[in-house]
N, C-alpha and C positions, 0 to 999 in steps of 0.2 A: 315892267311889272314885277318881276318873278329878280328879274335883280333887285330890285327898292326891296324886296321881299327876304332875300337871303340878307341882305347888308342889316336889314333890319332887324333878325335875328341875333347874327351875329354879335350884333350892339348892344341885344340882349341879353347876350349869354356872356358878352365882359361885363358888364353891371350888373351880372348877377353873380360874376367868381368874384367882382373886385366888391362887393355887401358880404358876398361870402366872407371874404378873407377877409375884412371889417371886423365883422361877428369875432370870427374865431382867435384875431389877437384880444378883443376884450373880454370877450372869456377866459381866454388865457392869461388877461392879465387881475382880470376880479380873480379868477383860482388863485394864482399867486398869492395877492393880498390877500385871503382867503386863510393862506397856507403861513 
């Protein structure tokens, strides 16, 4: 139970980090387009 909970937490953190990376890339590209 504890192991599955920790695995779910790690996978959630990985998903959030990937999502933030995608958002950062999109924002930086849009910023370059504006300039």
